C-alpha positions as CSV (number, residue, x, y, z in Angstrom):
1,M,-41.5,6.2,-44.1
2,E,-38.9,6.6,-41.0
3,R,-35.8,4.7,-40.9
4,P,-35.6,2.7,-37.7
5,V,-32.9,3.6,-35.3
6,P,-30.0,0.3,-35.7
7,D,-28.9,-1.1,-32.7
8,L,-25.2,0.0,-32.3
9,E,-24.6,-2.4,-29.2
10,G,-22.0,-5.0,-30.7
11,L,-21.7,-3.5,-33.7
12,A,-18.6,-3.9,-35.3
13,A,-16.4,-1.4,-37.3
14,I,-13.3,-1.9,-39.6
15,V,-10.4,1.0,-39.9
16,A,-7.6,1.0,-41.8
17,V,-4.4,2.6,-41.6
18,D,-1.6,3.7,-43.5
19,A,1.3,2.9,-41.6
20,R,4.0,4.4,-43.7
21,A,2.1,7.7,-44.0
22,E,3.1,10.5,-41.6
23,G,0.7,11.1,-38.9
24,L,-1.0,7.7,-39.5
25,P,-4.2,8.8,-41.6
26,I,-7.4,6.6,-41.9
27,S,-7.3,4.8,-45.4
28,W,-10.2,3.7,-45.5
29,V,-13.2,2.7,-42.9
30,S,-16.6,-0.3,-43.0
31,P,-19.9,0.4,-43.4
32,G,-20.1,-0.2,-39.4
33,F,-17.5,2.2,-38.9
34,E,-19.9,5.2,-40.7
35,L,-23.3,3.4,-38.3
36,L,-21.1,3.1,-34.9
37,T,-19.9,6.7,-35.1
38,G,-22.1,8.5,-37.3
39,Y,-19.0,9.9,-39.3
40,G,-19.1,9.2,-43.2
41,A,-16.1,7.7,-45.0
42,A,-15.8,11.2,-47.0
43,E,-15.0,12.8,-43.1
44,V,-12.5,10.8,-41.7
45,V,-9.7,9.2,-44.6
46,G,-6.8,10.5,-44.2
47,R,-7.1,12.2,-40.6
48,N,-6.3,10.6,-37.5
49,A,-8.4,7.5,-35.7
50,N,-7.7,10.1,-32.8
51,L,-10.8,12.4,-33.9
52,L,-12.8,9.9,-32.2
53,Q,-11.4,11.1,-28.7
54,G,-12.8,13.4,-26.5
55,P,-11.8,14.8,-22.6
56,D,-12.9,11.2,-21.1
57,T,-10.9,9.2,-22.9
58,D,-8.7,7.4,-21.1
59,P,-4.8,8.2,-21.3
60,R,-3.8,5.1,-20.3
61,S,-5.7,3.2,-22.8
62,I,-4.5,5.7,-25.7
63,S,-0.8,5.3,-24.0
64,I,-1.2,1.2,-24.4
65,L,-2.3,1.7,-28.4
66,S,0.7,4.1,-29.3
67,E,3.3,1.9,-27.4
68,A,1.8,-1.3,-29.6
69,I,2.4,0.9,-32.5
70,A,5.9,1.9,-32.1
71,A,6.7,-1.6,-30.7
72,G,4.6,-3.2,-34.4
73,R,2.3,-5.7,-32.3
74,D,-1.1,-6.0,-31.8
75,A,-2.9,-4.6,-29.3
76,Y,-6.4,-4.3,-26.9
77,V,-8.3,-2.0,-25.2
78,T,-11.4,-1.2,-24.1
79,L,-12.1,2.5,-24.4
80,L,-14.4,5.7,-24.2
81,N,-14.9,7.0,-28.1
82,Y,-17.3,9.8,-28.8
83,R,-19.4,9.8,-32.0
84,A,-20.1,12.9,-34.8
85,D,-22.6,14.2,-32.7
86,G,-20.2,14.5,-29.4
87,T,-22.2,11.6,-28.1
88,P,-19.8,9.1,-25.8
89,F,-19.8,5.4,-26.2
90,W,-17.6,2.6,-24.8
91,N,-16.0,0.5,-27.3
92,E,-13.6,-2.2,-27.7
93,V,-11.1,-1.5,-30.2
94,A,-8.5,-4.3,-31.1
95,I,-5.3,-3.4,-33.7
96,A,-2.8,-6.0,-36.0
97,P,0.2,-4.6,-38.3
98,E,-0.2,-5.7,-41.3
99,R,3.0,-6.8,-43.5
100,D,4.3,-7.0,-47.1
101,A,6.2,-10.3,-48.1
102,S,9.6,-8.5,-47.3
103,G,8.2,-8.2,-43.6
104,T,7.9,-3.8,-43.7
105,L,4.6,-3.0,-42.1
106,V,2.2,-1.2,-44.7
107,R,-1.0,-0.6,-42.7
108,W,-2.7,-1.3,-39.3
109,L,-6.0,-3.1,-39.0
110,G,-8.1,-2.3,-36.1
111,T,-11.6,-3.3,-35.0
112,Q,-13.8,-1.6,-32.9
113,R,-17.5,-3.1,-31.2
114,D,-19.6,-1.0,-29.3
115,V,-20.4,-2.1,-25.9
116,T,-21.4,0.8,-23.7
117,D,-24.6,-1.4,-22.3
118,R,-22.3,-3.6,-21.5
119,M,-20.9,-1.7,-19.5
120,R,-23.9,0.1,-17.9
121,V,-24.3,-3.5,-16.5
122,H,-21.1,-3.1,-15.4
123,A,-21.4,0.4,-13.8
124,R,-24.5,-1.4,-12.3
125,L,-23.3,-4.1,-10.9
126,H,-21.2,-1.9,-9.3
127,E,-24.1,0.4,-7.5
128,L,-25.5,-2.8,-6.3
129,A,-22.0,-3.9,-5.0
130,Y,-21.4,-0.3,-3.3
131,F,-24.0,1.0,-1.7
132,D,-26.9,0.3,0.2
133,T,-30.1,0.0,-1.7
134,L,-32.2,1.1,1.7
135,T,-30.5,4.4,2.2
136,G,-28.4,5.0,-1.4
137,L,-25.9,5.6,1.4
138,A,-22.5,4.0,0.5
139,N,-22.1,0.2,2.0
140,R,-20.2,-2.5,4.1
141,S,-17.8,-2.8,0.8
142,A,-17.6,0.2,-0.3
143,L,-16.8,1.9,3.5
144,H,-13.8,-1.0,3.3
145,D,-12.2,-0.3,0.6
146,E,-12.1,3.4,1.6
147,L,-10.6,2.7,4.5
148,R,-7.8,0.9,3.1
149,S,-7.0,3.6,0.5
150,A,-7.2,6.5,3.2
151,M,-5.3,4.5,5.8
152,H,-2.1,4.2,2.7
153,R,-2.7,7.8,1.7
154,A,-2.5,8.7,5.6
155,R,0.8,6.6,5.4
156,V,2.5,8.3,2.3
157,H,1.1,12.2,2.9
158,E,1.2,11.6,6.6
159,T,-2.4,12.9,7.9
160,E,-4.5,11.3,10.3
161,I,-7.5,9.4,10.1
162,A,-10.9,8.6,12.5
163,L,-13.8,6.4,12.1
164,L,-17.1,7.1,13.2
165,Q,-19.2,3.6,14.7
166,I,-22.5,5.8,14.7
167,D,-26.0,2.7,16.2
168,V,-29.1,3.9,16.4
169,D,-29.7,3.3,20.2
170,D,-33.0,0.8,20.9
171,F,-33.7,0.5,16.9
172,R,-35.4,-3.3,17.8
173,R,-37.6,-2.0,19.8
174,V,-39.2,-0.2,17.1
175,N,-39.1,-3.0,14.3
176,E,-41.1,-4.9,17.4
177,Q,-44.1,-2.7,17.6
178,W,-44.6,-1.0,14.5
179,G,-43.1,-3.3,11.9
180,H,-39.7,-3.8,10.3
181,Q,-41.5,-1.2,7.2
182,A,-41.4,1.3,10.2
183,G,-38.1,1.0,11.2
184,D,-36.7,0.7,6.9
185,A,-38.5,4.1,7.0
186,L,-36.5,5.5,10.1
187,L,-33.3,4.4,9.0
188,R,-33.8,6.6,5.7
189,V,-35.3,9.3,7.7
190,V,-31.8,9.1,10.0
191,A,-29.2,8.7,6.9
192,D,-31.0,11.9,5.5
193,R,-30.4,13.5,9.4
194,L,-26.4,12.7,9.0
195,R,-25.8,13.6,5.5
196,S,-27.2,16.9,6.3
197,V,-24.3,17.3,9.3
198,V,-21.2,15.4,7.4
199,R,-18.7,17.0,5.7
200,P,-18.8,16.1,2.0
201,Q,-14.6,15.1,1.3
202,D,-16.4,12.5,4.0
203,L,-17.6,8.7,3.6
204,L,-21.0,7.7,5.2
205,A,-21.8,4.6,5.3
206,R,-24.5,2.1,6.5
207,Q,-22.9,-1.1,7.4
208,G,-25.8,-3.4,7.7
209,G,-29.2,-2.9,10.6
210,D,-28.9,0.1,12.5
211,E,-25.2,0.5,12.2
212,F,-24.0,3.5,10.3
213,A,-20.0,4.6,10.2
214,L,-18.2,7.6,9.3
215,L,-14.6,7.8,8.0
216,L,-13.2,11.3,8.1
217,K,-10.1,11.3,5.8
218,D,-6.8,13.6,5.3
219,L,-7.4,15.1,8.4
220,P,-3.8,17.2,9.3
221,V,-1.1,15.3,12.6
222,G,-3.1,16.5,15.7
223,E,-6.2,17.3,14.3
224,G,-7.9,13.9,13.5
225,E,-9.1,13.3,17.5
226,R,-10.5,17.3,17.3
227,V,-12.3,17.1,14.0
228,A,-14.0,13.7,15.6
229,K,-15.2,15.2,18.3
230,E,-16.9,17.9,16.6
231,L,-18.7,15.8,13.7
232,A,-19.6,13.5,16.9
233,A,-21.0,16.3,18.9
234,R,-23.1,17.5,15.5
235,I,-24.6,14.4,14.9
236,L,-25.5,13.6,18.3
237,A,-27.5,17.3,17.8
238,A,-29.0,16.7,14.5
239,V,-30.5,13.1,15.4
240,R,-31.8,14.6,19.5
241,D,-33.0,18.0,17.1
242,A,-36.6,16.8,16.7
243,P,-38.7,13.7,16.5
244,H,-37.8,11.8,13.1
245,V,-41.6,11.3,11.4
246,V,-41.7,8.3,10.2
247,G,-45.5,8.1,8.3
248,D,-47.8,8.8,11.4
249,L,-45.6,8.4,14.3
250,R,-43.2,11.3,15.7
251,L,-40.5,8.7,17.0
252,E,-38.0,10.5,19.7
253,V,-34.6,8.8,18.5
254,R,-31.2,8.6,19.8
255,V,-27.6,7.2,18.4
256,S,-24.4,6.0,20.6
257,L,-20.6,6.8,18.7
258,G,-17.7,5.5,19.2
259,I,-14.7,6.7,17.5
260,G,-11.4,5.1,16.8
261,L,-8.1,6.6,15.5
262,Y,-5.4,6.4,13.4
263,R,-2.5,8.2,13.9
264,Q,1.1,8.8,12.6
265,G,4.1,6.6,14.1
266,T,1.4,4.5,15.2
267,T,0.8,0.8,13.3
268,T,-3.0,0.3,13.0
269,T,-4.5,-1.3,10.2
270,S,-7.6,-0.7,8.9
271,A,-9.0,-3.3,10.4
272,D,-7.6,-2.6,13.7
273,L,-9.4,0.9,12.9
274,L,-12.7,-0.8,12.0
275,H,-12.6,-2.8,15.8
276,D,-11.5,0.2,17.3
277,A,-14.9,2.1,16.4
278,D,-16.6,-1.0,18.2
279,V,-14.9,-1.1,20.8
280,A,-15.2,2.3,21.2
281,V,-19.2,2.5,20.2
282,E,-19.8,-0.5,22.7
283,S,-18.7,1.5,25.8
284,A,-21.0,4.5,24.5
285,K,-23.5,2.0,25.0
286,S,-22.9,0.3,28.1
287,A,-22.4,4.4,29.8
288,G,-26.0,4.9,29.0
289,K,-27.1,5.5,25.2
290,D,-26.5,8.7,23.8
291,T,-23.0,9.7,23.9
292,V,-19.4,9.6,22.4
293,R,-16.5,7.6,23.7
294,V,-13.0,7.5,21.9
295,H,-10.5,4.8,21.7
296,R,-7.3,5.7,21.1
297,A,-4.1,3.0,19.2
298,V,-1.3,3.6,20.2
299,S,1.6,1.2,17.9
300,G,-1.0,-1.4,17.3
301,E,-1.1,-2.1,21.3
302,A,-5.1,0.3,20.9
303,V,-7.2,0.6,24.7
304,L,-9.8,2.9,25.5
305,V,-8.9,5.7,28.3
306,P,-10.2,8.3,29.3
307,D,-9.1,12.2,28.3
308,D,-6.3,13.2,30.6
309,A,-4.9,9.2,30.1
310,F,-1.0,8.8,29.5
311,D,0.8,12.0,27.7
312,P,4.2,10.7,26.2
313,A,5.5,14.4,26.2
314,A,5.2,14.5,29.9
315,A,7.2,11.0,30.5
316,G,10.4,12.3,29.4
317,G,11.7,13.0,33.3
318,A,10.6,9.5,33.7
319,L,12.2,7.7,30.4
320,G,16.0,9.9,30.7
321,A,15.8,7.7,34.4
322,I,15.0,4.5,33.1
323,L,17.9,4.8,30.0
324,A,20.2,6.3,32.6
325,A,19.3,3.4,35.0
326,G,19.8,0.5,32.5
327,G,16.0,-0.2,33.2
328,V,15.3,-1.3,30.4
329,V,14.4,-5.1,30.2
330,A,14.1,-8.1,27.9
331,V,11.3,-11.1,27.5
332,Y,11.4,-13.5,25.0
333,Q,8.0,-15.4,23.4
334,P,9.2,-19.2,22.0
335,I,9.0,-19.0,18.5
336,V,8.6,-23.1,16.9
337,D,7.8,-25.6,14.4
338,L,4.5,-26.2,13.9
339,A,4.8,-29.7,12.3
340,T,6.7,-30.8,16.1
341,G,6.0,-28.0,18.5
342,E,10.0,-27.9,18.6
343,T,11.0,-24.4,20.4
344,L,13.8,-23.1,17.4
345,G,14.1,-19.5,18.9
346,Y,12.7,-16.9,20.7
347,E,11.4,-13.1,19.5
348,A,12.9,-10.5,22.5
349,L,10.3,-7.7,23.5
350,A,11.2,-4.9,25.0
351,R,9.8,-3.8,29.0
352,G,9.8,-0.9,31.3
353,P,10.5,-1.7,34.9
354,E,7.4,-3.5,36.5
355,G,4.7,-1.2,37.9
356,S,6.1,1.6,36.2
357,P,3.7,4.4,33.8
358,L,6.0,2.6,31.6
359,H,5.9,-0.8,31.8
360,R,4.0,-0.5,28.5
361,P,6.3,-1.2,25.1
362,D,3.4,1.3,23.5
363,R,4.3,4.2,26.4
364,L,8.2,3.3,25.9
365,F,8.5,4.2,23.0
366,A,5.6,6.9,23.0
367,A,8.3,8.4,25.2
368,A,11.0,8.2,23.4
369,A,9.4,9.2,20.1
370,A,8.4,12.5,22.0
371,A,11.4,13.3,23.8
372,G,13.3,12.5,20.3
373,R,15.1,9.8,21.9
374,T,13.9,6.4,19.8
375,V,17.4,5.3,19.0
376,E,18.7,5.7,22.2
377,L,16.2,3.3,23.3
378,D,16.0,1.1,20.8
379,W,19.8,0.4,21.0
380,A,18.7,-0.2,25.0
381,C,16.0,-2.5,23.8
382,R,18.7,-4.6,21.3
383,L,21.4,-4.7,24.2
384,A,19.0,-6.0,27.1
385,A,17.9,-8.7,24.6
386,V,21.4,-9.7,23.9
387,R,22.2,-9.7,27.5
388,G,19.4,-11.3,28.9
389,A,20.5,-14.1,26.2
390,L,24.1,-14.3,26.8
391,E,23.4,-14.6,30.7
392,A,21.1,-17.6,30.1
393,G,23.3,-19.5,27.7
394,L,21.8,-19.2,24.9
395,G,24.8,-19.3,22.4
396,R,23.8,-20.6,18.9
397,T,21.5,-23.2,19.7
398,A,18.3,-21.2,18.8
399,S,17.2,-18.1,16.9
400,L,16.7,-14.9,18.9
401,F,14.8,-12.4,17.0
402,I,15.2,-8.7,17.8
403,N,13.6,-6.0,16.8
404,C,14.4,-2.4,14.9
405,E,13.2,0.6,14.5
406,P,13.1,2.4,11.3
407,A,14.6,5.6,13.0
408,A,17.5,3.7,14.3
409,I,18.1,1.7,11.1
410,G,21.5,2.5,10.3
411,A,22.2,4.3,13.6
412,P,25.5,2.7,15.4
413,C,25.5,0.9,18.5
414,P,27.0,3.0,21.4
415,P,30.5,3.3,22.3
416,E,30.2,2.2,25.7
417,H,28.4,-0.9,24.5
418,V,30.1,-1.7,21.4
419,A,32.4,-5.4,23.4
420,L,28.9,-6.5,24.2
421,W,26.8,-5.7,21.0
422,E,30.6,-7.2,19.0
423,R,29.9,-10.7,21.7
424,A,26.9,-10.7,20.8
425,Q,27.3,-11.2,17.3
426,R,29.6,-13.9,17.6
427,E,27.8,-16.1,20.1
428,L,24.1,-15.7,19.3
429,D,22.1,-16.5,16.2
430,L,20.7,-12.9,15.9
431,V,17.9,-12.2,13.4
432,L,16.7,-8.9,12.9
433,E,13.2,-8.3,12.1
434,I,12.3,-5.0,10.5
435,T,8.9,-3.8,9.2
436,E,7.7,-1.9,5.9
437,R,8.0,1.6,7.2
438,A,11.7,0.7,7.7
439,V,11.8,0.3,3.5
440,T,10.0,3.3,3.3
441,A,11.6,5.3,5.8
442,R,14.9,4.7,5.1
443,P,15.4,2.8,2.3
444,A,19.5,3.3,2.0
445,D,19.9,3.1,5.0
446,L,18.2,-0.7,5.2
447,V,19.7,-2.1,1.9
448,R,23.3,-1.2,4.1
449,V,22.1,-2.8,7.6
450,V,20.7,-5.9,5.5
451,G,24.1,-6.4,3.6
452,D,26.0,-6.6,6.9
453,A,23.4,-8.1,8.8
454,R,23.7,-10.9,5.7
455,G,27.6,-10.3,5.6
456,S,28.0,-10.9,9.5
457,G,25.8,-14.9,9.1
458,H,23.0,-12.7,10.5
459,G,19.0,-13.3,9.6
460,V,16.2,-10.8,8.3
461,A,12.9,-11.3,9.0
462,L,10.2,-8.5,7.5
463,D,7.6,-8.4,10.4
464,D,3.8,-7.7,10.7
465,V,3.5,-8.7,6.5
466,G,0.0,-8.8,5.4
467,A,-1.0,-6.0,7.8
468,D,-0.5,-3.4,5.2
469,V,-0.2,-4.1,1.3
470,R,2.8,-2.3,0.9
471,S,4.8,-5.0,3.1
472,L,4.1,-7.2,-0.4
473,A,5.5,-4.6,-2.4
474,L,8.7,-4.8,-0.2
475,L,9.4,-8.1,-0.1
476,P,11.4,-8.6,-3.5
477,L,13.9,-5.4,-2.0
478,V,14.0,-6.9,1.5
479,Q,14.1,-10.3,0.1
480,P,13.7,-12.0,4.0
481,D,15.0,-15.1,5.4
482,I,12.1,-15.5,7.4
483,V,8.5,-13.7,6.6
484,K,6.2,-13.1,9.9
485,L,2.6,-13.0,9.0
486,D,0.4,-10.7,10.9
487,L,-1.5,-11.8,13.1
488,S,-4.6,-10.3,11.4
489,L,-4.1,-13.0,8.5
490,V,-4.3,-16.1,11.2
491,Q,-7.0,-14.3,13.2
492,D,-9.2,-12.6,10.9
493,R,-12.0,-14.4,8.7
494,P,-11.0,-15.2,5.2
495,S,-11.3,-12.8,2.8
496,T,-10.0,-11.9,-1.2
497,D,-7.4,-10.0,0.4
498,Q,-5.7,-12.7,2.6
499,A,-5.5,-14.7,-0.1
500,A,-3.9,-12.2,-2.8
501,I,-1.0,-11.8,0.6
502,V,-0.8,-15.4,1.0
503,S,0.1,-16.1,-3.2
504,A,2.0,-13.1,-3.3
505,V,4.0,-14.6,0.3
506,A,3.5,-18.4,-1.2
507,A,5.3,-16.3,-4.5
508,E,8.4,-15.2,-2.3
509,H,8.9,-18.9,-0.5
510,E,9.1,-20.6,-4.7
511,R,11.2,-18.0,-5.4
512,T,13.5,-17.5,-2.5
513,G,12.9,-20.4,0.2
514,A,12.0,-17.4,2.6
515,Q,10.8,-19.3,5.6
516,I,6.8,-18.0,6.8
517,L,6.1,-17.5,10.0
518,A,3.2,-16.8,11.5
519,E,2.0,-14.4,14.9
520,G,-1.1,-14.2,17.0
521,I,-1.7,-18.3,17.5
522,E,-3.6,-18.3,20.8
523,N,-5.5,-21.6,19.6
524,D,-5.3,-25.1,18.2
525,D,-7.8,-23.4,14.9
526,H,-5.4,-20.9,14.6
527,V,-2.5,-23.6,14.1
528,A,-4.3,-24.9,11.1
529,V,-4.8,-21.8,9.5
530,A,-1.4,-20.9,9.9
531,R,-0.7,-24.6,8.3
532,S,-3.4,-24.0,5.8
533,L,-1.4,-20.2,5.1
534,G,1.8,-22.2,4.2
535,A,4.1,-21.6,7.8
536,T,6.3,-23.6,9.3
537,L,6.9,-21.5,11.8
538,G,4.6,-20.2,14.6
539,Q,4.5,-17.8,17.3
540,G,1.3,-16.7,19.8
541,W,0.0,-17.3,23.5
542,N,-0.4,-21.2,22.5
543,F,3.2,-21.8,22.6
544,G,4.3,-19.9,25.5
545,R,4.2,-15.8,26.3
546,P,7.0,-13.6,27.0
547,G,8.9,-14.3,30.0
548,P,13.0,-14.6,30.7
549,L,14.1,-17.2,28.9
550,Q,14.2,-20.8,30.8
551,P,16.2,-23.7,30.6
552,P,15.7,-26.1,29.3
553,L,17.1,-24.3,26.1
554,P,16.3,-25.4,23.0
555,T,18.9,-27.6,21.1
556,A,18.1,-26.9,17.2
557,R,16.9,-23.2,15.7
558,V,15.1,-21.7,12.3
559,R,17.1,-22.7,9.4
560,R,17.8,-20.1,6.8
561,H,18.8,-20.9,3.2
562,T,17.2,-18.0,1.1
563,V,18.3,-17.4,-2.5
564,T,19.0,-13.9,-2.3
565,A,19.5,-12.4,-6.3
566,P,23.3,-11.9,-7.3
567,E,25.3,-8.6,-6.7
568,L,26.1,-7.6,-9.9
569,P,27.8,-4.7,-11.5
570,G,27.4,-1.1,-11.3
571,T,25.6,1.9,-9.4
572,T,23.3,3.0,-11.5
573,P,20.0,1.0,-13.5
574,F,21.4,1.4,-17.0
575,A,25.1,0.4,-15.6
576,V,23.8,-3.2,-13.8
577,V,21.5,-4.1,-17.2
578,E,23.8,-2.7,-19.6
579,A,26.5,-5.9,-18.0
580,V,24.4,-8.4,-18.8
581,R,22.0,-7.6,-21.8
582,D,21.6,-6.2,-24.7
583,T,20.6,-2.9,-26.0
584,A,19.4,-1.1,-29.1
585,E,18.6,2.5,-30.1
586,A,15.4,4.3,-30.3
587,T,14.3,8.3,-29.6
588,K,12.6,9.7,-26.5
589,R,9.4,9.9,-29.0
590,L,9.6,5.8,-29.1
591,L,10.6,4.7,-25.4
592,L,8.0,7.6,-24.0
593,P,5.0,4.8,-24.3
594,M,6.9,2.0,-23.3
595,S,7.5,4.2,-20.2
596,H,4.1,5.0,-19.9
597,H,2.8,1.5,-19.8
598,L,5.2,0.6,-17.3
599,E,3.4,3.7,-15.3
600,H,0.4,1.9,-16.3
601,R,1.3,-1.2,-14.7
602,A,1.8,0.1,-11.6
603,L,-1.3,1.9,-11.2
604,R,-2.8,-1.4,-12.0
605,I,-0.9,-3.4,-8.8
606,G,-2.2,-0.5,-6.9
607,E,-0.5,-0.5,-3.3
608,G,1.4,-3.7,-3.8
609,A,3.8,-1.5,-6.3
610,V,7.7,-0.2,-6.0
611,I,8.4,2.8,-9.5
612,L,12.1,4.1,-9.2
613,S,12.5,6.6,-12.2
614,A,14.9,8.8,-13.3
615,F,14.7,11.6,-15.1
616,Q,18.3,13.1,-15.8
617,E,17.4,16.7,-15.0
618,A,14.4,17.8,-13.5
619,R,13.2,20.4,-16.7
620,H,12.2,16.3,-17.7
621,F,9.7,16.0,-14.6
622,T,6.8,18.5,-16.6
623,K,3.8,19.5,-15.3
624,A,2.3,15.8,-17.0
625,T,4.6,13.9,-15.4
626,V,3.4,15.6,-11.8
627,G,0.3,14.5,-12.1
628,R,1.6,10.9,-12.9
629,Y,3.4,10.3,-10.1
630,E,1.4,12.4,-8.0
631,A,-1.3,9.4,-9.0
632,L,1.3,7.1,-8.6
633,A,2.0,8.0,-4.8
634,R,-1.7,7.7,-3.8
635,R,-1.9,4.7,-4.9
636,S,1.6,2.3,-4.9
637,S,3.6,1.6,-1.9
638,L,7.2,3.7,-2.7
639,V,7.0,5.9,-5.1
640,A,10.7,7.8,-6.2
641,A,12.3,10.3,-9.1
642,F,15.6,11.6,-9.4
643,G,17.3,14.4,-11.6
644,V,19.3,16.9,-11.4
645,G,17.7,19.7,-9.5
646,L,15.0,17.6,-8.6
647,S,14.4,18.0,-4.2
648,E,14.2,15.2,-1.5
649,E,10.2,15.3,-2.2
650,P,9.5,17.0,-6.0
651,V,5.7,16.1,-5.7
652,H,4.3,15.1,-2.2
653,G,4.2,11.9,-1.3
654,V,7.3,11.3,-3.8
655,R,10.8,10.4,-2.4
656,G,13.7,11.3,-4.4
657,A,17.2,13.0,-3.4
658,R,19.3,15.3,-5.3
659,I,21.6,15.0,-7.6
660,E,24.6,16.3,-8.7
661,A,25.4,17.2,-12.9
662,D,28.0,14.6,-13.0
663,D,26.7,11.6,-11.2
664,P,26.3,9.2,-13.6
665,L,22.2,9.0,-12.6
666,A,21.9,12.3,-14.7
667,G,22.2,10.8,-17.9
668,E,19.8,7.8,-17.5
669,W,16.1,7.5,-18.0
670,S,14.8,5.0,-16.1
671,V,11.3,3.4,-14.8
672,I,11.8,0.6,-12.6
673,V,8.2,-1.1,-11.7
674,L,8.1,-3.9,-8.7
675,G,5.1,-5.8,-8.0
676,P,4.0,-9.1,-5.7
677,H,3.4,-10.5,-9.3
678,F,5.4,-8.4,-11.7
679,A,8.8,-6.4,-12.0
680,G,10.0,-4.5,-15.0
681,A,12.6,-1.6,-16.3
682,L,13.3,0.6,-18.9
683,V,16.9,1.9,-18.6
684,A,18.4,4.4,-21.4
685,R,21.5,6.5,-21.8
686,D,21.1,9.6,-23.4
687,L,23.7,9.7,-26.7
688,G,23.7,13.4,-26.3
689,D,22.1,14.8,-28.7
690,V,22.2,18.6,-28.6
691,D,21.3,19.5,-32.3
692,R,17.5,17.3,-32.4
693,P,14.5,18.2,-30.8
694,D,13.3,16.8,-27.7
695,S,11.8,14.2,-28.7
696,D,13.7,13.0,-31.5
697,R,17.4,12.8,-29.0
698,R,18.5,9.0,-28.8
699,F,19.3,7.1,-26.0
700,V,20.8,3.2,-25.9
701,F,17.6,1.4,-24.2
702,A,16.7,-1.9,-22.3
703,T,13.7,-3.2,-21.3
704,V,13.9,-6.1,-18.7
705,Y,11.5,-8.4,-17.6
706,D,13.7,-10.8,-15.5
707,R,13.1,-10.3,-11.8
708,D,16.6,-11.0,-10.4
709,L,17.8,-8.2,-12.7
710,V,14.9,-6.0,-11.7
711,I,15.7,-6.1,-7.7
712,A,19.4,-5.2,-8.6
713,A,18.7,-2.2,-11.0
714,A,15.8,-1.4,-8.7
715,R,18.6,-1.2,-5.3
716,T,21.2,1.1,-7.4
717,L,18.2,3.6,-7.1
718,L,16.4,3.0,-3.4
719,S,20.3,3.1,-2.2
720,R,20.3,7.0,-3.4
721,I,16.8,7.8,-1.6
722,A,16.9,10.2,1.1
723,P,16.0,9.4,4.7
724,R,12.5,10.1,6.2
725,E,12.1,10.9,9.7
726,L,9.3,9.5,11.3
727,A,7.7,9.5,14.9
728,S,8.3,5.9,15.4
729,L,6.6,3.2,18.7
730,K,7.4,-0.2,18.3
731,D,4.8,-2.6,20.1
């Protein structure tokens, strides 16, 4: 009689491994192991358990197990293994060390449990969560997730994005005249037409109803609008090409398209891009349907413009005249205490001459970026801000928030205006506003500027927190006195992303005492939302529009009581840690799993992570390492790698600096990871072995998870990163 096939789901297997033998061979397996894997005991005893691994086994899971074995501790992972016949299966693996009476590790015990069916269920749930069941296209959730990732890659790799909103014209009439079944069938036909013309690297999604979207990712700088328009024309032609056959019906269908663009140098967020495409498609419908409209966003202030609109490159002469005449002026928007409504300070905002094409700040800074005069304009804005405040008699009775462009971080004040700037520093309560772009563009300059500002008694505010997940990772590196929440957190519908941002900001507030300021407050409902987010300060039209300073001026200012990490001696990560922590000795073979574990933690953190690593020499930045750091650069906020012979950008998207052979950092191996809720570092100094294989080289090392100590170690590397020049525009 034929034996029944056993149900392997949930089946447990036990493996014993000899911890004292070289290569960690299997010494015994249970009958369940034989059933689960298809291997007989005689086939596996004496061999390493990695015989179960295959081409799709996740190396990160293997790294977790390797690190646990090196440290002699328990571990648990879920990974893909392979049976004797080559069939892949998912299993939960747990390992635990077994010691004798003297404490010597003698055996490893491992358990495996088949969870393949459960993983299939998870995969199906993922499919339901991220795919539209009617058309088989990606759905709204998938689009939003991919858009956030695409925005991050675009900032890291300096590319462009276009989002096409595609609405079926007069779709309601189909439902009303022929019924919803016909409407559903038509949507499937339209989806097929769209599939026929889009590029394989782009994401086509159905957002709901008659709304589709096409995300064009990783476009070369300057090519976004051209590629989007070409695809829009192909879509219009494909939809018009022939009647849409729905059962016995032959329907003439048209679509309207709206294009939103993300360009380098703008502060457009994923939410902005979705909004821009929506505005553009509504304009296309208003223009008679069956057409395309483009919505261009410049530095977050998005306006629908015709193709022959403002050209920054042609405005250089007008900008030069404004700068020469001192034509930049400042207007001031109140910052208030949300509990009392009392004004505690102002943010200074720049404007060009009234009636000029460059009156708007986005155009002003676009022209400066095109002319290479961003630093000059930024200082003109700062000087206009403090001049107006001094003339109005603001003094130190209220705080004055001044923006600083990333490209201007670290640039000295023009000599002819030093006296005015020094007076302002003495007589005004200044708060320097910076954005995450400043941290990623010029981190070394930023460390110095923030230190100088605090040394002079000035405050530091991190702006637009929440507009980009990267800003969360940078909170600990800046340790701002004031965290300014982006207006989208106040004005948009609550989401899980918002909850994560609020959690990270609240944690920073608890650690350092940083004040939380909410921007974009336009009504009482926004006030309530801002307070629920933990904000005690507010800014927006609800409290006053930007304008000149008017008496009576405030008599109180923003309180600052941020607790910053202590300054520790040392110019390298190991030197900082060695001064306050005990160290131990280990070989490279034992330290590698620890470094891989930290890299894995950075991947799990995602866009909120900063990872800074030192590799001694370029030869240690191997092909495998390049692959790992390319993946980290795609998913993390800031990734840097240092070593003698490594360039200022050793891998696309990875920052660095040139290190000389006599630099103390050349003798160190470090991996530092920072996230909103995690901080960890491995720091090690090479003992100089020359008569050993590379994997047996010895290091003195320490692992650190104390946040302040990790931040101090990170700053020694942050201060070395070579600056990156960015095209820069201001709100």
